[in-house]
N, CA, C, O and the ligand as a Tripos MOL2 file, in Angstrom:
@<TRIPOS>MOLECULE
protein
  253   251    64     0     0
PROTEIN
NO_CHARGES

@<TRIPOS>ATOM
      1 N          29.4810   44.0860  124.2490 N.3       1 MET1
      2 CA         29.8410   42.9940  123.3630 C.3       1 MET1
      3 C          28.5860   42.4280  122.7140 C.2       1 MET1
      4 O          27.5700   42.2030  123.3720 O.2       1 MET1
      5 N          28.6800   42.2080  121.4360 N.am      2 ASN2
      6 CA         27.5480   41.6480  120.7140 C.3       2 ASN2
      7 C          27.4610   40.1560  120.9590 C.2       2 ASN2
      8 O          28.3850   39.4110  120.6330 O.2       2 ASN2
      9 N          26.3460   39.7190  121.5340 N.am      3 SER3
     10 CA         26.2190   38.3090  121.8890 C.3       3 SER3
     11 C          25.6700   37.4850  120.7370 C.2       3 SER3
     12 O          25.5680   36.2630  120.8420 O.2       3 SER3
     13 N          25.3160   38.1420  119.6390 N.am      4 ARG4
     14 CA         24.7850   37.3920  118.5090 C.3       4 ARG4
     15 C          25.9340   36.9520  117.6110 C.2       4 ARG4
     16 O          26.5930   37.7780  116.9780 O.2       4 ARG4
     17 N          26.1640   35.6650  117.5650 N.am      5 ALA5
     18 CA         27.2460   35.1320  116.7540 C.3       5 ALA5
     19 C          26.8150   35.0450  115.2960 C.2       5 ALA5
     20 O          25.6620   34.7330  114.9960 O.2       5 ALA5
     21 N          27.7350   35.3190  114.4090 N.am      6 THR6
     22 CA         27.4490   35.2250  112.9910 C.3       6 THR6
     23 C          28.2490   34.0900  112.3770 C.2       6 THR6
     24 O          29.4700   34.1840  112.2530 O.2       6 THR6
     25 N          27.5730   33.0240  111.9950 N.am      7 PRO7
     26 CA         28.3050   31.9440  111.3310 C.3       7 PRO7
     27 C          28.6220   32.3370  109.8940 C.2       7 PRO7
     28 O          27.8260   33.0140  109.2430 O.2       7 PRO7
     29 N          29.7600   31.9240  109.4080 N.am      8 TYR8
     30 CA         30.1440   32.2690  108.0400 C.3       8 TYR8
     31 C          29.9810   31.0930  107.1000 C.2       8 TYR8
     32 O          29.8410   31.2610  105.8880 O.2       8 TYR8
     33 N          30.0000   29.9040  107.6730 N.am      9 LEU9
     34 CA         29.8120   28.7160  106.8510 C.3       9 LEU9
     35 C          28.7720   27.8150  107.5060 C.2       9 LEU9
     36 O          28.7010   27.7290  108.7320 O.2       9 LEU9
     37 N          27.9800   27.1560  106.6970 N.am     10 CYS10
     38 CA         26.9920   26.2200  107.2130 C.3      10 CYS10
     39 C          27.7020   25.0600  107.9010 C.2      10 CYS10
     40 O          28.5870   24.4440  107.3070 O.2      10 CYS10
     41 N          27.3270   24.7460  109.1610 N.am     11 PRO11
     42 CA         27.9810   23.6360  109.8550 C.3      11 PRO11
     43 C          27.5990   22.2820  109.2760 C.2      11 PRO11
     44 O          28.1940   21.2670  109.6370 O.2      11 PRO11
     45 N          26.6200   22.2520  108.3900 N.am     12 TYR12
     46 CA         26.1600   20.9690  107.8620 C.3      12 TYR12
     47 C          26.7200   20.6820  106.4750 C.2      12 TYR12
     48 O          27.1420   19.5600  106.1910 O.2      12 TYR12
     49 N          26.7250   21.6860  105.6160 N.am     13 CYS13
     50 CA         27.1920   21.4250  104.2570 C.3      13 CYS13
     51 C          28.3900   22.2940  103.8920 C.2      13 CYS13
     52 O          29.0010   22.0930  102.8420 O.2      13 CYS13
     53 N          28.7330   23.2560  104.7460 N.am     14 GLY14
     54 CA         29.9090   24.0700  104.4960 C.3      14 GLY14
     55 C          29.6960   25.2170  103.5230 C.2      14 GLY14
     56 O          30.6440   25.9250  103.1830 O.2      14 GLY14
     57 N          28.4690   25.4060  103.0740 N.am     15 ASP15
     58 CA         28.1860   26.4950  102.1530 C.3      15 ASP15
     59 C          28.1460   27.8290  102.9040 C.2      15 ASP15
     60 O          27.9200   27.8640  104.1130 O.2      15 ASP15
     61 N          28.3660   28.9030  102.1840 N.am     16 GLY16
     62 CA         28.4200   30.2070  102.8240 C.3      16 GLY16
     63 C          27.1800   31.0450  102.6270 C.2      16 GLY16
     64 O          27.1650   32.2130  103.0150 O.2      16 GLY16
     65 N          26.1390   30.4880  102.0370 N.am     17 ASP17
     66 CA         24.9370   31.2640  101.7410 C.3      17 ASP17
     67 C          23.9760   31.1980  102.9170 C.2      17 ASP17
     68 O          22.9530   30.5150  102.8650 O.2      17 ASP17
     69 N          24.3210   31.9180  103.9800 N.am     18 LEU18
     70 CA         23.5160   31.8840  105.1990 C.3      18 LEU18
     71 C          22.7110   33.1720  105.3260 C.2      18 LEU18
     72 O          23.2030   34.2640  105.0410 O.2      18 LEU18
     73 N          21.4730   33.0170  105.7570 N.am     19 ARG19
     74 CA         20.5990   34.1780  105.9880 C.3      19 ARG19
     75 C          19.9820   34.0450  107.3710 C.2      19 ARG19
     76 O          19.8390   32.9340  107.8810 O.2      19 ARG19
     77 N          19.6160   35.1680  107.9850 N.am     20 PRO20
     78 CA         18.8790   35.0820  109.2520 C.3      20 PRO20
     79 C          17.5740   34.3200  109.0330 C.2      20 PRO20
     80 O          16.8550   34.5650  108.0650 O.2      20 PRO20
     81 N          17.2810   33.4010  109.9360 N.am     21 HIS21
     82 CA         16.0720   32.5810  109.8150 C.3      21 HIS21
     83 C          14.8800   33.3740  110.3270 C.2      21 HIS21
     84 O          14.8340   33.7640  111.4940 O.2      21 HIS21
     85 N          13.9240   33.6050  109.4510 N.am     22 GLU22
     86 CA         12.7620   34.4040  109.8210 C.3      22 GLU22
     87 C          11.5510   33.5050  110.0160 C.2      22 GLU22
     88 O          11.3160   32.5600  109.2640 O.2      22 GLU22
     89 N          10.8000   33.8340  111.0460 N.am     23 VAL23
     90 CA          9.6210   33.0370  111.3940 C.3      23 VAL23
     91 C           8.4210   33.9620  111.4680 C.2      23 VAL23
     92 O           8.5070   35.0750  111.9880 O.2      23 VAL23
     93 N           7.3090   33.4890  110.9440 N.am     24 GLU24
     94 CA          6.0910   34.2840  111.0330 C.3      24 GLU24
     95 C           5.3320   33.9340  112.3040 C.2      24 GLU24
     96 O           4.9470   32.7830  112.5090 O.2      24 GLU24
     97 N           5.1190   34.9340  113.1580 N.am     25 GLY25
     98 CA          4.4400   34.7060  114.4220 C.3      25 GLY25
     99 C           2.9400   34.5970  114.2630 C.2      25 GLY25
    100 O           2.4140   34.6820  113.1530 O.2      25 GLY25
    101 N           2.2510   34.4060  115.3820 N.am     26 GLU26
    102 CA          0.8070   34.2210  115.3610 C.3      26 GLU26
    103 C           0.0780   35.4500  114.8330 C.2      26 GLU26
    104 O          -0.9870   35.3490  114.2250 O.2      26 GLU26
    105 N           0.6820   36.6170  115.0800 N.am     27 ASP27
    106 CA          0.0500   37.8520  114.6220 C.3      27 ASP27
    107 C           0.5100   38.2480  113.2220 C.2      27 ASP27
    108 O           0.2160   39.3440  112.7460 O.2      27 ASP27
    109 N           1.2350   37.3420  112.5710 N.am     28 GLY28
    110 CA          1.6580   37.6230  111.2070 C.3      28 GLY28
    111 C           2.9320   38.4320  111.1100 C.2      28 GLY28
    112 O           3.3920   38.7670  110.0190 O.2      28 GLY28
    113 N           3.4960   38.7420  112.2650 N.am     29 GLU29
    114 CA          4.7090   39.5490  112.2500 C.3      29 GLU29
    115 C           5.9360   38.6580  112.0000 C.2      29 GLU29
    116 O           6.0800   37.5870  112.5910 O.2      29 GLU29
    117 N           6.8020   39.1290  111.1160 N.am     30 ILE30
    118 CA          8.0070   38.3690  110.7970 C.3      30 ILE30
    119 C           9.0860   38.7150  111.8180 C.2      30 ILE30
    120 O           9.4610   39.8760  111.9780 O.2      30 ILE30
    121 N           9.5700   37.6980  112.4960 N.am     31 THR31
    122 CA         10.6400   37.9200  113.4570 C.3      31 THR31
    123 C          11.7970   36.9900  113.1420 C.2      31 THR31
    124 O          11.6410   35.9540  112.4950 O.2      31 THR31
    125 N          12.9510   37.3930  113.6170 N.am     32 SER32
    126 CA         14.1300   36.5620  113.4430 C.3      32 SER32
    127 C          14.5980   36.1100  114.8230 C.2      32 SER32
    128 O          15.1500   36.9090  115.5790 O.2      32 SER32
    129 N          14.3850   34.8470  115.1590 N.am     33 PRO33
    130 CA         14.7680   34.3590  116.4890 C.3      33 PRO33
    131 C          16.2510   34.5680  116.7320 C.2      33 PRO33
    132 O          17.0670   34.5160  115.8120 O.2      33 PRO33
    133 N          16.5720   34.8030  117.9730 N.am     34 HIS34
    134 CA         17.9520   35.1090  118.3320 C.3      34 HIS34
    135 C          18.8920   33.9830  117.9220 C.2      34 HIS34
    136 O          18.7380   32.8370  118.3450 O.2      34 HIS34
    137 N          19.8520   34.3260  117.1040 N.am     35 GLY35
    138 CA         20.8730   33.3580  116.7310 C.3      35 GLY35
    139 C          20.3990   32.2970  115.7600 C.2      35 GLY35
    140 O          21.0630   31.2750  115.5930 O.2      35 GLY35
    141 N          19.2480   32.5210  115.1090 N.am     36 ALA36
    142 CA         18.7270   31.5170  114.1860 C.3      36 ALA36
    143 C          19.1270   31.8610  112.7560 C.2      36 ALA36
    144 O          18.9700   32.9990  112.3130 O.2      36 ALA36
    145 N          19.6400   30.8730  112.0450 N.am     37 TRP37
    146 CA         20.1170   31.0690  110.6790 C.3      37 TRP37
    147 C          19.5800   29.9550  109.8030 C.2      37 TRP37
    148 O          19.2110   28.8810  110.2770 O.2      37 TRP37
    149 N          19.5480   30.2370  108.5440 N.am     38 GLU38
    150 CA         19.1710   29.1870  107.6140 C.3      38 GLU38
    151 C          20.1530   29.1490  106.4600 C.2      38 GLU38
    152 O          20.6870   30.1750  106.0380 O.2      38 GLU38
    153 N          20.3790   27.9490  105.9620 N.am     39 CYS39
    154 CA         21.2970   27.7470  104.8640 C.3      39 CYS39
    155 C          20.4920   27.5960  103.5870 C.2      39 CYS39
    156 O          19.6230   26.7290  103.4880 O.2      39 CYS39
    157 N          20.7840   28.4410  102.6120 N.am     40 ARG40
    158 CA         20.0370   28.3850  101.3620 C.3      40 ARG40
    159 C          20.5460   27.2880  100.4460 C.2      40 ARG40
    160 O          19.9660   27.0350   99.3900 O.2      40 ARG40
    161 N          21.6190   26.6420  100.8430 N.am     41 SER41
    162 CA         22.1730   25.5700  100.0180 C.3      41 SER41
    163 C          21.5580   24.2200  100.3820 C.2      41 SER41
    164 O          21.0480   23.5130   99.5130 O.2      41 SER41
    165 N          21.6050   23.8570  101.6920 N.am     42 CYS42
    166 CA         21.0470   22.5590  102.0950 C.3      42 CYS42
    167 C          19.6900   22.7340  102.7700 C.2      42 CYS42
    168 O          19.0660   21.7580  103.1860 O.2      42 CYS42
    169 N          19.2350   23.9960  102.8760 N.am     43 LEU43
    170 CA         17.8910   24.3030  103.3780 C.3      43 LEU43
    171 C          17.6860   23.8560  104.8240 C.2      43 LEU43
    172 O          16.5890   23.4510  105.2080 O.2      43 LEU43
    173 N          18.7520   23.9350  105.6200 N.am     44 ARG44
    174 CA         18.6290   23.6360  107.0370 C.3      44 ARG44
    175 C          18.5430   24.9390  107.8140 C.2      44 ARG44
    176 O          19.1740   25.9330  107.4550 O.2      44 ARG44
    177 N          17.7580   24.9230  108.8830 N.am     45 ALA45
    178 CA         17.7210   26.0520  109.8080 C.3      45 ALA45
    179 C          18.3500   25.5890  111.1130 C.2      45 ALA45
    180 O          18.1300   24.4640  111.5610 O.2      45 ALA45
    181 N          19.1290   26.4690  111.7090 N.am     46 PHE46
    182 CA         19.8170   26.0780  112.9320 C.3      46 PHE46
    183 C          20.0610   27.3190  113.7660 C.2      46 PHE46
    184 O          19.8920   28.4410  113.2900 O.2      46 PHE46
    185 N          20.4540   27.1150  115.0000 N.am     47 THR47
    186 CA         20.7590   28.2350  115.8670 C.3      47 THR47
    187 C          22.2070   28.1630  116.3130 C.2      47 THR47
    188 O          22.7960   27.0880  116.4300 O.2      47 THR47
    189 N          22.7550   29.3310  116.5540 N.am     48 VAL48
    190 CA         24.1030   29.4280  117.1090 C.3      48 VAL48
    191 C          23.9630   30.0420  118.4910 C.2      48 VAL48
    192 O          23.4870   31.1690  118.6310 O.2      48 VAL48
    193 N          24.3700   29.3180  119.4900 N.am     49 LYS49
    194 CA         24.2070   29.7870  120.8590 C.3      49 LYS49
    195 C          25.5250   29.6950  121.6050 C.2      49 LYS49
    196 O          26.1930   28.6610  121.6080 O.2      49 LYS49
    197 N          25.8790   30.7950  122.2310 N.am     50 MET50
    198 CA         27.0780   30.7630  123.0580 C.3      50 MET50
    199 C          26.7070   30.1910  124.4190 C.2      50 MET50
    200 O          25.7400   30.6270  125.0440 O.2      50 MET50
    201 N          27.4720   29.2280  124.8640 N.am     51 LEU51
    202 CA         27.1690   28.5820  126.1410 C.3      51 LEU51
    203 C          27.8620   29.2690  127.3010 C.2      51 LEU51
    204 O          27.4860   29.0650  128.4550 O.2      51 LEU51
    205 N          28.8540   30.0660  127.0160 N.am     52 GLY52
    206 CA         29.5850   30.7620  128.0610 C.3      52 GLY52
    207 C          31.0590   30.8120  127.7210 C.2      52 GLY52
    208 O          31.4990   30.3150  126.6840 O.2      52 GLY52
    209 N          31.7950   31.4130  128.6050 N.am     53 MET53
    210 CA         33.2220   31.5240  128.3930 C.3      53 MET53
    211 C          33.9180   30.2810  128.9350 C.2      53 MET53
    212 O          33.4410   29.6390  129.8700 O.2      53 MET53
    213 N          35.0390   29.9610  128.3360 N.am     54 ILE54
    214 CA         35.8360   28.8370  128.8220 C.3      54 ILE54
    215 C          37.1500   29.3530  129.3540 C.2      54 ILE54
    216 O          37.5680   30.4680  129.0440 O.2      54 ILE54
    217 N          37.7950   28.5370  130.1540 N.am     55 ALA55
    218 CA         39.1050   28.9110  130.6670 C.3      55 ALA55
    219 C          40.1280   28.8070  129.5330 C.2      55 ALA55
    220 O          40.0610   27.9070  128.6960 O.2      55 ALA55
    221 N          41.0580   29.7340  129.5260 N.am     56 ARG56
    222 CA         42.0930   29.6910  128.5000 C.3      56 ARG56
    223 C          42.9600   28.4460  128.7230 C.2      56 ARG56
    224 O          43.4580   28.2170  129.8250 O.2      56 ARG56
    225 N          43.1310   27.6600  127.6810 N.am     57 PRO57
    226 CA         43.9100   26.4350  127.8510 C.3      57 PRO57
    227 C          45.3580   26.7660  128.2310 C.2      57 PRO57
    228 O          45.9690   27.6940  127.7010 O.2      57 PRO57
    229 N          45.8680   25.9860  129.1510 N.am     58 ASN58
    230 CA         47.2740   26.1280  129.5420 C.3      58 ASN58
    231 C          48.1230   25.2930  128.5830 C.2      58 ASN58
    232 O          48.0730   24.0630  128.5970 O.2      58 ASN58
    233 N          48.8890   25.9730  127.7640 N.am     59 LEU59
    234 CA         49.6450   25.2730  126.7370 C.3      59 LEU59
    235 C          50.9420   24.6910  127.2880 C.2      59 LEU59
    236 O          51.6700   24.0130  126.5620 O.2      59 LEU59
    237 N          51.2310   24.9380  128.5240 N.am     60 GLY60
    238 CA         52.4030   24.3280  129.1330 C.3      60 GLY60
    239 C          53.7110   24.9910  128.7420 C.2      60 GLY60
    240 O          54.7670   24.3580  128.7660 O.2      60 GLY60
    241 N          53.6420   26.2610  128.3850 N.am     61 GLY61
    242 CA         54.8760   26.9880  128.0830 C.3      61 GLY61
    243 C          55.3770   26.7210  126.6680 C.2      61 GLY61
    244 O          54.6030   26.3520  125.7850 O.2      61 GLY61
    245 N          56.6800   26.9120  126.4620 N.am     62 GLU62
    246 CA         57.2510   26.7960  125.1230 C.3      62 GLU62
    247 C          57.3100   25.3430  124.6590 C.2      62 GLU62
    248 O          57.3600   24.3950  125.4430 O.2      62 GLU62
    249 N          57.3000   25.2370  123.3640 N.am     63 ARG63
    250 CA         57.4450   23.8880  122.8050 C.3      63 ARG63
    251 C          58.7250   23.8310  122.0100 C.2      63 ARG63
    252 O          59.0550   22.7870  121.4450 O.2      63 ARG63
    253 ZN         23.9920   24.0490  104.4900 Zn       64 ZN64
@<TRIPOS>BOND
     1     1     2 1
     2     2     3 1
     3     3     4 2
     4     3     5 am
     5     5     6 1
     6     6     7 1
     7     7     8 2
     8     7     9 am
     9     9    10 1
    10    10    11 1
    11    11    12 2
    12    11    13 am
    13    13    14 1
    14    14    15 1
    15    15    16 2
    16    15    17 am
    17    17    18 1
    18    18    19 1
    19    19    20 2
    20    19    21 am
    21    21    22 1
    22    22    23 1
    23    23    24 2
    24    23    25 am
    25    25    26 1
    26    26    27 1
    27    27    28 2
    28    27    29 am
    29    29    30 1
    30    30    31 1
    31    31    32 2
    32    31    33 am
    33    33    34 1
    34    34    35 1
    35    35    36 2
    36    35    37 am
    37    37    38 1
    38    38    39 1
    39    39    40 2
    40    39    41 am
    41    41    42 1
    42    42    43 1
    43    43    44 2
    44    43    45 am
    45    45    46 1
    46    46    47 1
    47    47    48 2
    48    47    49 am
    49    49    50 1
    50    50    51 1
    51    51    52 2
    52    51    53 am
    53    53    54 1
    54    54    55 1
    55    55    56 2
    56    55    57 am
    57    57    58 1
    58    58    59 1
    59    59    60 2
    60    59    61 am
    61    61    62 1
    62    62    63 1
    63    63    64 2
    64    63    65 am
    65    65    66 1
    66    66    67 1
    67    67    68 2
    68    67    69 am
    69    69    70 1
    70    70    71 1
    71    71    72 2
    72    71    73 am
    73    73    74 1
    74    74    75 1
    75    75    76 2
    76    75    77 am
    77    77    78 1
    78    78    79 1
    79    79    80 2
    80    79    81 am
    81    81    82 1
    82    82    83 1
    83    83    84 2
    84    83    85 am
    85    85    86 1
    86    86    87 1
    87    87    88 2
    88    87    89 am
    89    89    90 1
    90    90    91 1
    91    91    92 2
    92    91    93 am
    93    93    94 1
    94    94    95 1
    95    95    96 2
    96    95    97 am
    97    97    98 1
    98    98    99 1
    99    99   100 2
   100    99   101 am
   101   101   102 1
   102   102   103 1
   103   103   104 2
   104   103   105 am
   105   105   106 1
   106   106   107 1
   107   107   108 2
   108   107   109 am
   109   109   110 1
   110   110   111 1
   111   111   112 2
   112   111   113 am
   113   113   114 1
   114   114   115 1
   115   115   116 2
   116   115   117 am
   117   117   118 1
   118   118   119 1
   119   119   120 2
   120   119   121 am
   121   121   122 1
   122   122   123 1
   123   123   124 2
   124   123   125 am
   125   125   126 1
   126   126   127 1
   127   127   128 2
   128   127   129 am
   129   129   130 1
   130   130   131 1
   131   131   132 2
   132   131   133 am
   133   133   134 1
   134   134   135 1
   135   135   136 2
   136   135   137 am
   137   137   138 1
   138   138   139 1
   139   139   140 2
   140   139   141 am
   141   141   142 1
   142   142   143 1
   143   143   144 2
   144   143   145 am
   145   145   146 1
   146   146   147 1
   147   147   148 2
   148   147   149 am
   149   149   150 1
   150   150   151 1
   151   151   152 2
   152   151   153 am
   153   153   154 1
   154   154   155 1
   155   155   156 2
   156   155   157 am
   157   157   158 1
   158   158   159 1
   159   159   160 2
   160   159   161 am
   161   161   162 1
   162   162   163 1
   163   163   164 2
   164   163   165 am
   165   165   166 1
   166   166   167 1
   167   167   168 2
   168   167   169 am
   169   169   170 1
   170   170   171 1
   171   171   172 2
   172   171   173 am
   173   173   174 1
   174   174   175 1
   175   175   176 2
   176   175   177 am
   177   177   178 1
   178   178   179 1
   179   179   180 2
   180   179   181 am
   181   181   182 1
   182   182   183 1
   183   183   184 2
   184   183   185 am
   185   185   186 1
   186   186   187 1
   187   187   188 2
   188   187   189 am
   189   189   190 1
   190   190   191 1
   191   191   192 2
   192   191   193 am
   193   193   194 1
   194   194   195 1
   195   195   196 2
   196   195   197 am
   197   197   198 1
   198   198   199 1
   199   199   200 2
   200   199   201 am
   201   201   202 1
   202   202   203 1
   203   203   204 2
   204   203   205 am
   205   205   206 1
   206   206   207 1
   207   207   208 2
   208   207   209 am
   209   209   210 1
   210   210   211 1
   211   211   212 2
   212   211   213 am
   213   213   214 1
   214   214   215 1
   215   215   216 2
   216   215   217 am
   217   217   218 1
   218   218   219 1
   219   219   220 2
   220   219   221 am
   221   221   222 1
   222   222   223 1
   223   223   224 2
   224   223   225 am
   225   225   226 1
   226   226   227 1
   227   227   228 2
   228   227   229 am
   229   229   230 1
   230   230   231 1
   231   231   232 2
   232   231   233 am
   233   233   234 1
   234   234   235 1
   235   235   236 2
   236   235   237 am
   237   237   238 1
   238   238   239 1
   239   239   240 2
   240   239   241 am
   241   241   242 1
   242   242   243 1
   243   243   244 2
   244   243   245 am
   245   245   246 1
   246   246   247 1
   247   247   248 2
   248   247   249 am
   249   249   250 1
   250   250   251 1
   251   251   252 2
@<TRIPOS>SUBSTRUCTURE
     1 MET1         2 RESIDUE 1 A MET
     2 ASN2         6 RESIDUE 1 A ASN
     3 SER3        10 RESIDUE 1 A SER
     4 ARG4        14 RESIDUE 1 A ARG
     5 ALA5        18 RESIDUE 1 A ALA
     6 THR6        22 RESIDUE 1 A THR
     7 PRO7        26 RESIDUE 1 A PRO
     8 TYR8        30 RESIDUE 1 A TYR
     9 LEU9        34 RESIDUE 1 A LEU
    10 CYS10       38 RESIDUE 1 A CYS
    11 PRO11       42 RESIDUE 1 A PRO
    12 TYR12       46 RESIDUE 1 A TYR
    13 CYS13       50 RESIDUE 1 A CYS
    14 GLY14       54 RESIDUE 1 A GLY
    15 ASP15       58 RESIDUE 1 A ASP
    16 GLY16       62 RESIDUE 1 A GLY
    17 ASP17       66 RESIDUE 1 A ASP
    18 LEU18       70 RESIDUE 1 A LEU
    19 ARG19       74 RESIDUE 1 A ARG
    20 PRO20       78 RESIDUE 1 A PRO
    21 HIS21       82 RESIDUE 1 A HIS
    22 GLU22       86 RESIDUE 1 A GLU
    23 VAL23       90 RESIDUE 1 A VAL
    24 GLU24       94 RESIDUE 1 A GLU
    25 GLY25       98 RESIDUE 1 A GLY
    26 GLU26      102 RESIDUE 1 A GLU
    27 ASP27      106 RESIDUE 1 A ASP
    28 GLY28      110 RESIDUE 1 A GLY
    29 GLU29      114 RESIDUE 1 A GLU
    30 ILE30      118 RESIDUE 1 A ILE
    31 THR31      122 RESIDUE 1 A THR
    32 SER32      126 RESIDUE 1 A SER
    33 PRO33      130 RESIDUE 1 A PRO
    34 HIS34      134 RESIDUE 1 A HIS
    35 GLY35      138 RESIDUE 1 A GLY
    36 ALA36      142 RESIDUE 1 A ALA
    37 TRP37      146 RESIDUE 1 A TRP
    38 GLU38      150 RESIDUE 1 A GLU
    39 CYS39      154 RESIDUE 1 A CYS
    40 ARG40      158 RESIDUE 1 A ARG
    41 SER41      162 RESIDUE 1 A SER
    42 CYS42      166 RESIDUE 1 A CYS
    43 LEU43      170 RESIDUE 1 A LEU
    44 ARG44      174 RESIDUE 1 A ARG
    45 ALA45      178 RESIDUE 1 A ALA
    46 PHE46      182 RESIDUE 1 A PHE
    47 THR47      186 RESIDUE 1 A THR
    48 VAL48      190 RESIDUE 1 A VAL
    49 LYS49      194 RESIDUE 1 A LYS
    50 MET50      198 RESIDUE 1 A MET
    51 LEU51      202 RESIDUE 1 A LEU
    52 GLY52      206 RESIDUE 1 A GLY
    53 MET53      210 RESIDUE 1 A MET
    54 ILE54      214 RESIDUE 1 A ILE
    55 ALA55      218 RESIDUE 1 A ALA
    56 ARG56      222 RESIDUE 1 A ARG
    57 PRO57      226 RESIDUE 1 A PRO
    58 ASN58      230 RESIDUE 1 A ASN
    59 LEU59      234 RESIDUE 1 A LEU
    60 GLY60      238 RESIDUE 1 A GLY
    61 GLY61      242 RESIDUE 1 A GLY
    62 GLU62      246 RESIDUE 1 A GLU
    63 ARG63      250 RESIDUE 1 A ARG
    64 ZN64       253 GROUP 0 **** ****
């Protein structure tokens, strides 16, 4: 299973122009931190991190 989540919309402005956030390291190498994205619309960089699995909600049967 791929643990890298791909956001489709910016959580801040709702725009869809998201790119992997690239950072230049000390040795000049360009890397993309795990789960880091940047929005080209509002110019925010953020990360998407899965915290773990949750229990399936019990819907209480038929409604
Ligand atoms: Zn945005």
